[in-house]
Backbone atoms as SQL, in Angstrom:
CREATE TABLE atoms (id INTEGER PRIMARY KEY, chain TEXT, resi INTEGER, resn TEXT, atom TEXT, x REAL, y REAL, z REAL);
INSERT INTO atoms VALUES
  (1, 'A', 1, 'MET', 'N', 0.914, -1.335, -0.040),
  (2, 'A', 1, 'MET', 'CA', -0.253, 0.047, 0.078),
  (3, 'A', 1, 'MET', 'C', 0.980, 0.908, 0.026),
  (4, 'A', 2, 'GLY', 'N', 0.896, 2.604, -0.983),
  (5, 'A', 2, 'GLY', 'CA', 1.510, 3.374, -0.791),
  (6, 'A', 2, 'GLY', 'C', 0.982, 4.431, -0.930),
  (7, 'A', 3, 'LEU', 'N', 1.298, 5.949, -0.545),
  (8, 'A', 3, 'LEU', 'CA', 1.081, 6.680, -0.036),
  (9, 'A', 3, 'LEU', 'C', -0.016, 7.342, -0.926),
  (10, 'A', 4, 'SER', 'N', -1.354, 8.628, -0.555),
  (11, 'A', 4, 'SER', 'CA', -1.670, 9.389, -1.406),
  (12, 'A', 4, 'SER', 'C', -0.572, 9.849, -2.140),
  (13, 'A', 5, 'PRO', 'N', -0.527, 10.865, -3.780),
  (14, 'A', 5, 'PRO', 'CA', 0.700, 12.222, -3.898),
  (15, 'A', 5, 'PRO', 'C', -0.099, 12.960, -2.690),
  (16, 'A', 6, 'LEU', 'N', -1.152, 13.155, -2.416),
  (17, 'A', 6, 'LEU', 'CA', -0.863, 14.406, -1.234),
  (18, 'A', 6, 'LEU', 'C', -0.157, 14.441, -0.043),
  (19, 'A', 7, 'TYR', 'N', -0.086, 13.223, 0.528),
  (20, 'A', 7, 'TYR', 'CA', 0.892, 12.562, 1.883),
  (21, 'A', 7, 'TYR', 'C', 2.549, 12.542, 1.136),
  (22, 'A', 8, 'VAL', 'N', 2.630, 12.307, -0.072),
  (23, 'A', 8, 'VAL', 'CA', 4.194, 12.169, -0.773),
  (24, 'A', 8, 'VAL', 'C', 4.427, 13.789, -0.642),
  (25, 'A', 9, 'ASN', 'N', 3.984, 14.523, -1.747),
  (26, 'A', 9, 'ASN', 'CA', 4.522, 15.654, -1.079),
  (27, 'A', 9, 'ASN', 'C', 4.313, 16.654, -0.317),
  (28, 'A', 10, 'GLU', 'N', 3.682, 15.978, 0.738),
  (29, 'A', 10, 'GLU', 'CA', 4.047, 16.484, 1.965),
  (30, 'A', 10, 'GLU', 'C', 4.872, 16.036, 2.867),
  (31, 'A', 11, 'ILE', 'N', 5.195, 15.081, 3.044),
  (32, 'A', 11, 'ILE', 'CA', 6.453, 14.479, 3.447),
  (33, 'A', 11, 'ILE', 'C', 7.262, 14.943, 2.328),
  (34, 'A', 12, 'PHE', 'N', 7.397, 14.816, 1.632),
  (35, 'A', 12, 'PHE', 'CA', 9.056, 15.511, 1.258),
  (36, 'A', 12, 'PHE', 'C', 9.040, 17.389, 1.447),
  (37, 'A', 13, 'ASP', 'N', 7.653, 17.575, 1.334),
  (38, 'A', 13, 'ASP', 'CA', 8.237, 19.006, 1.773),
  (39, 'A', 13, 'ASP', 'C', 8.506, 18.761, 3.290),
  (40, 'A', 14, 'ILE', 'N', 8.518, 18.229, 3.872),
  (41, 'A', 14, 'ILE', 'CA', 8.298, 18.371, 5.343),
  (42, 'A', 14, 'ILE', 'C', 10.210, 18.011, 5.372),
  (43, 'A', 15, 'ILE', 'N', 10.503, 16.749, 4.757),
  (44, 'A', 15, 'ILE', 'CA', 11.916, 16.388, 4.689),
  (45, 'A', 15, 'ILE', 'C', 13.035, 17.261, 3.981),
  (46, 'A', 16, 'GLU', 'N', 12.281, 18.154, 3.386),
  (47, 'A', 16, 'GLU', 'CA', 13.314, 19.750, 2.845),
  (48, 'A', 16, 'GLU', 'C', 13.356, 20.633, 3.701),
  (49, 'A', 17, 'GLU', 'N', 12.731, 20.811, 4.835),
  (50, 'A', 17, 'GLU', 'CA', 12.122, 22.009, 6.053),
  (51, 'A', 17, 'GLU', 'C', 13.731, 21.229, 7.010),
  (52, 'A', 18, 'ILE', 'N', 13.918, 19.754, 7.285),
  (53, 'A', 18, 'ILE', 'CA', 14.667, 19.397, 7.721),
  (54, 'A', 18, 'ILE', 'C', 15.956, 19.429, 7.031),
  (55, 'A', 19, 'HIS', 'N', 16.248, 19.096, 6.027),
  (56, 'A', 19, 'HIS', 'CA', 17.545, 19.517, 5.538),
  (57, 'A', 19, 'HIS', 'C', 17.561, 20.873, 5.257),
  (58, 'A', 20, 'LYS', 'N', 17.204, 21.840, 5.328),
  (59, 'A', 20, 'LYS', 'CA', 17.602, 22.950, 4.919),
  (60, 'A', 20, 'LYS', 'C', 18.280, 23.006, 6.676),
  (61, 'A', 21, 'SER', 'N', 16.699, 22.954, 7.254),
  (62, 'A', 21, 'SER', 'CA', 17.431, 23.400, 8.539),
  (63, 'A', 21, 'SER', 'C', 19.101, 22.818, 8.711),
  (64, 'A', 22, 'GLY', 'N', 19.999, 22.288, 8.197),
  (65, 'A', 22, 'GLY', 'CA', 21.205, 22.111, 8.453),
  (66, 'A', 22, 'GLY', 'C', 21.543, 20.449, 8.701),
  (67, 'A', 23, 'THR', 'N', 20.180, 19.938, 9.161),
  (68, 'A', 23, 'THR', 'CA', 20.176, 18.429, 10.406),
  (69, 'A', 23, 'THR', 'C', 20.918, 17.903, 8.604),
  (70, 'A', 24, 'THR', 'N', 21.500, 16.471, 8.938),
  (71, 'A', 24, 'THR', 'CA', 21.396, 15.300, 8.038),
  (72, 'A', 24, 'THR', 'C', 20.484, 14.825, 7.389),
  (73, 'A', 25, 'VAL', 'N', 19.262, 13.903, 6.196),
  (74, 'A', 25, 'VAL', 'CA', 18.372, 13.604, 6.147),
  (75, 'A', 25, 'VAL', 'C', 19.161, 12.156, 5.198),
  (76, 'A', 26, 'LEU', 'N', 19.928, 10.773, 5.511),
  (77, 'A', 26, 'LEU', 'CA', 19.081, 9.112, 4.913),
  (78, 'A', 26, 'LEU', 'C', 18.463, 9.738, 4.430),
  (79, 'A', 27, 'LEU', 'N', 17.951, 9.400, 2.592),
  (80, 'A', 27, 'LEU', 'CA', 16.344, 9.074, 3.125),
  (81, 'A', 27, 'LEU', 'C', 17.220, 7.678, 1.360),
  (82, 'A', 28, 'VAL', 'N', 15.590, 6.775, 1.578),
  (83, 'A', 28, 'VAL', 'CA', 15.770, 6.138, 0.571),
  (84, 'A', 28, 'VAL', 'C', 14.671, 6.087, 0.266),
  (85, 'A', 29, 'GLU', 'N', 14.667, 5.648, -1.448),
  (86, 'A', 29, 'GLU', 'CA', 13.005, 6.997, -1.499),
  (87, 'A', 29, 'GLU', 'C', 13.667, 5.487, -3.409),
  (88, 'A', 30, 'GLN', 'N', 12.355, 4.918, -2.916),
  (89, 'A', 30, 'GLN', 'CA', 11.865, 4.777, -4.704),
  (90, 'A', 30, 'GLN', 'C', 11.387, 5.601, -6.202),
  (91, 'A', 31, 'ASN', 'N', 11.261, 6.705, -5.561),
  (92, 'A', 31, 'ASN', 'CA', 11.078, 7.835, -6.354),
  (93, 'A', 31, 'ASN', 'C', 12.044, 8.919, -6.659),
  (94, 'A', 32, 'ALA', 'N', 12.450, 8.771, -7.685),
  (95, 'A', 32, 'ALA', 'CA', 14.311, 9.240, -7.997),
  (96, 'A', 32, 'ALA', 'C', 13.776, 10.536, -8.507),
  (97, 'A', 33, 'LYS', 'N', 12.782, 11.028, -9.044),
  (98, 'A', 33, 'LYS', 'CA', 13.115, 12.491, -9.561),
  (99, 'A', 33, 'LYS', 'C', 12.294, 12.966, -8.719),
  (100, 'A', 34, 'LYS', 'N', 11.900, 12.342, -7.175),
  (101, 'A', 34, 'LYS', 'CA', 11.992, 13.826, -6.075),
  (102, 'A', 34, 'LYS', 'C', 12.462, 13.601, -4.886),
  (103, 'A', 35, 'ALA', 'N', 14.341, 12.198, -4.827),
  (104, 'A', 35, 'ALA', 'CA', 14.276, 12.668, -4.554),
  (105, 'A', 35, 'ALA', 'C', 16.212, 13.224, -4.454),
  (106, 'A', 36, 'LEU', 'N', 16.512, 13.253, -6.352),
  (107, 'A', 36, 'LEU', 'CA', 17.197, 13.944, -6.268),
  (108, 'A', 36, 'LEU', 'C', 16.616, 15.228, -6.697),
  (109, 'A', 37, 'GLY', 'N', 15.824, 15.701, -6.111),
  (110, 'A', 37, 'GLY', 'CA', 15.677, 16.854, -6.550),
  (111, 'A', 37, 'GLY', 'C', 15.546, 17.651, -4.306),
  (112, 'A', 38, 'ILE', 'N', 15.663, 17.375, -4.116),
  (113, 'A', 38, 'ILE', 'CA', 16.023, 17.461, -2.785),
  (114, 'A', 38, 'ILE', 'C', 17.330, 16.858, -2.056),
  (115, 'A', 39, 'ALA', 'N', 18.240, 16.421, -2.771),
  (116, 'A', 39, 'ALA', 'CA', 19.088, 15.883, -2.593),
  (117, 'A', 39, 'ALA', 'C', 20.566, 16.294, -2.310),
  (118, 'A', 40, 'ASP', 'N', 21.959, 16.048, -1.786),
  (119, 'A', 40, 'ASP', 'CA', 22.470, 16.957, -2.456),
  (120, 'A', 40, 'ASP', 'C', 23.938, 16.190, -3.188),
  (121, 'A', 41, 'ARG', 'N', 24.008, 14.799, -2.919),
  (122, 'A', 41, 'ARG', 'CA', 24.167, 13.976, -3.175),
  (123, 'A', 41, 'ARG', 'C', 24.105, 12.201, -3.272),
  (124, 'A', 42, 'ALA', 'N', 23.691, 11.595, -4.013),
  (125, 'A', 42, 'ALA', 'CA', 23.128, 10.606, -5.057),
  (126, 'A', 42, 'ALA', 'C', 24.113, 9.604, -4.529),
  (127, 'A', 43, 'TYR', 'N', 23.510, 8.313, -4.758),
  (128, 'A', 43, 'TYR', 'CA', 23.824, 7.069, -4.831),
  (129, 'A', 43, 'TYR', 'C', 22.262, 5.834, -5.416),
  (130, 'A', 44, 'VAL', 'N', 23.119, 5.343, -6.632),
  (131, 'A', 44, 'VAL', 'CA', 22.076, 4.649, -7.864),
  (132, 'A', 44, 'VAL', 'C', 22.831, 2.924, -7.655),
  (133, 'A', 45, 'LEU', 'N', 21.020, 2.879, -6.665),
  (134, 'A', 45, 'LEU', 'CA', 22.126, 0.830, -6.071),
  (135, 'A', 45, 'LEU', 'C', 21.174, -0.055, -7.277),
  (136, 'A', 46, 'GLU', 'N', 22.120, -1.149, -7.468),
  (137, 'A', 46, 'GLU', 'CA', 21.168, -1.934, -8.954),
  (138, 'A', 46, 'GLU', 'C', 21.985, -3.141, -8.089),
  (139, 'A', 47, 'THR', 'N', 21.020, -3.946, -7.821),
  (140, 'A', 47, 'THR', 'CA', 20.981, -5.537, -7.108),
  (141, 'A', 47, 'THR', 'C', 21.676, -5.355, -5.717),
  (142, 'A', 48, 'GLY', 'N', 22.408, -3.742, -4.858),
  (143, 'A', 48, 'GLY', 'CA', 22.562, -3.731, -3.543),
  (144, 'A', 48, 'GLY', 'C', 23.571, -3.056, -3.946),
  (145, 'A', 49, 'ASN', 'N', 24.416, -2.919, -5.329),
  (146, 'A', 49, 'ASN', 'CA', 25.917, -2.506, -4.960),
  (147, 'A', 49, 'ASN', 'C', 25.408, -0.812, -5.949),
  (148, 'A', 50, 'ILE', 'N', 26.026, -0.012, -5.308),
  (149, 'A', 50, 'ILE', 'CA', 26.168, 0.703, -5.404),
  (150, 'A', 50, 'ILE', 'C', 27.125, 1.697, -7.462),
  (151, 'A', 51, 'VAL', 'N', 26.391, 1.677, -8.546),
  (152, 'A', 51, 'VAL', 'CA', 26.262, 2.064, -9.829),
  (153, 'A', 51, 'VAL', 'C', 27.060, 3.220, -10.027),
  (154, 'A', 52, 'LEU', 'N', 26.893, 3.525, -9.679),
  (155, 'A', 52, 'LEU', 'CA', 26.840, 5.326, -9.572),
  (156, 'A', 52, 'LEU', 'C', 26.425, 6.272, -8.176),
  (157, 'A', 53, 'ASP', 'N', 27.284, 7.501, -8.937),
  (158, 'A', 53, 'ASP', 'CA', 26.663, 8.338, -6.639),
  (159, 'A', 53, 'ASP', 'C', 27.644, 9.614, -7.268),
  (160, 'A', 54, 'GLY', 'N', 27.628, 10.389, -6.748),
  (161, 'A', 54, 'GLY', 'CA', 27.310, 11.684, -7.558),
  (162, 'A', 54, 'GLY', 'C', 26.617, 12.588, -6.352),
  (163, 'A', 55, 'ASP', 'N', 26.920, 13.987, -6.885),
  (164, 'A', 55, 'ASP', 'CA', 25.862, 15.008, -6.836),
  (165, 'A', 55, 'ASP', 'C', 24.752, 14.668, -7.977),
  (166, 'A', 56, 'ALA', 'N', 23.900, 15.126, -6.701),
  (167, 'A', 56, 'ALA', 'CA', 22.370, 15.038, -6.859),
  (168, 'A', 56, 'ALA', 'C', 21.622, 15.866, -7.903),
  (169, 'A', 57, 'LYS', 'N', 22.218, 16.798, -9.021),
  (170, 'A', 57, 'LYS', 'CA', 22.580, 17.541, -9.985),
  (171, 'A', 57, 'LYS', 'C', 22.665, 17.197, -11.045),
  (172, 'A', 58, 'LYS', 'N', 23.754, 17.085, -11.214),
  (173, 'A', 58, 'LYS', 'CA', 24.131, 16.907, -11.835),
  (174, 'A', 58, 'LYS', 'C', 24.156, 15.162, -12.089),
  (175, 'A', 59, 'LEU', 'N', 24.056, 14.306, -11.572),
  (176, 'A', 59, 'LEU', 'CA', 22.896, 12.859, -12.121),
  (177, 'A', 59, 'LEU', 'C', 21.560, 13.087, -11.812),
  (178, 'A', 60, 'MET', 'N', 21.163, 13.606, -11.902),
  (179, 'A', 60, 'MET', 'CA', 19.587, 14.162, -12.173),
  (180, 'A', 60, 'MET', 'C', 18.999, 14.293, -13.437),
  (181, 'A', 61, 'ASN', 'N', 20.692, 15.487, -14.515),
  (182, 'A', 61, 'ASN', 'CA', 20.628, 15.875, -15.785),
  (183, 'A', 61, 'ASN', 'C', 21.338, 15.096, -16.198),
  (184, 'A', 62, 'ASP', 'N', 22.052, 13.796, -16.316),
  (185, 'A', 62, 'ASP', 'CA', 22.680, 12.942, -16.354),
  (186, 'A', 62, 'ASP', 'C', 21.968, 12.278, -17.428),
  (187, 'A', 63, 'ASP', 'N', 22.091, 12.362, -19.088),
  (188, 'A', 63, 'ASP', 'CA', 21.459, 11.147, -20.151),
  (189, 'A', 63, 'ASP', 'C', 20.925, 9.768, -19.198),
  (190, 'A', 64, 'SER', 'N', 21.813, 9.206, -19.204),
  (191, 'A', 64, 'SER', 'CA', 22.281, 8.090, -19.183),
  (192, 'A', 64, 'SER', 'C', 21.568, 7.918, -17.866),
  (193, 'A', 65, 'VAL', 'N', 21.408, 8.329, -16.701),
  (194, 'A', 65, 'VAL', 'CA', 20.800, 8.550, -15.906),
  (195, 'A', 65, 'VAL', 'C', 18.903, 8.758, -16.118),
  (196, 'A', 66, 'LYS', 'N', 19.143, 9.439, -16.052),
  (197, 'A', 66, 'LYS', 'CA', 17.356, 10.487, -17.242),
  (198, 'A', 66, 'LYS', 'C', 16.484, 9.236, -17.345),
  (199, 'A', 67, 'LYS', 'N', 16.840, 8.299, -18.612),
  (200, 'A', 67, 'LYS', 'CA', 17.073, 7.551, -19.025),
  (201, 'A', 67, 'LYS', 'C', 16.767, 6.006, -18.530),
  (202, 'A', 68, 'ALA', 'N', 17.438, 5.431, -17.821),
  (203, 'A', 68, 'ALA', 'CA', 17.856, 4.445, -17.021),
  (204, 'A', 68, 'ALA', 'C', 16.501, 4.481, -15.803),
  (205, 'A', 69, 'TYR', 'N', 16.746, 5.338, -15.073),
  (206, 'A', 69, 'TYR', 'CA', 16.061, 5.523, -13.721),
  (207, 'A', 69, 'TYR', 'C', 15.641, 6.255, -13.660),
  (208, 'A', 70, 'LEU', 'N', 14.881, 7.218, -15.117),
  (209, 'A', 70, 'LEU', 'CA', 13.968, 8.401, -14.597),
  (210, 'A', 70, 'LEU', 'C', 13.242, 8.113, -15.572),
  (211, 'A', 71, 'GLY', 'N', 12.985, 7.617, -15.659),
  (212, 'A', 71, 'GLY', 'CA', 11.864, 7.301, -16.999),
  (213, 'A', 71, 'GLY', 'C', 12.068, 9.168, -18.091),
  (214, 'A', 72, 'GLU', 'N', 13.137, 9.127, -18.411),
  (215, 'A', 72, 'GLU', 'CA', 13.062, 9.692, -19.385),
  (216, 'A', 72, 'GLU', 'C', 13.921, 9.410, -21.216);
């Protein structure tokens, strides 16, 4: 059972506020677009192994990441 989109947005807003306050947040999330949108750093896992890591904004704009993980 998943959360309704309204609750997902509210939770991400809260996580973003916590992050902006200076508190480190470790987020494990299937919604890669939303997670990368608020992250400073990101790790991409495949079968439990890190296959990519780096600055979240750079990963979000990487063509191979867009195609493989962001549905673009």
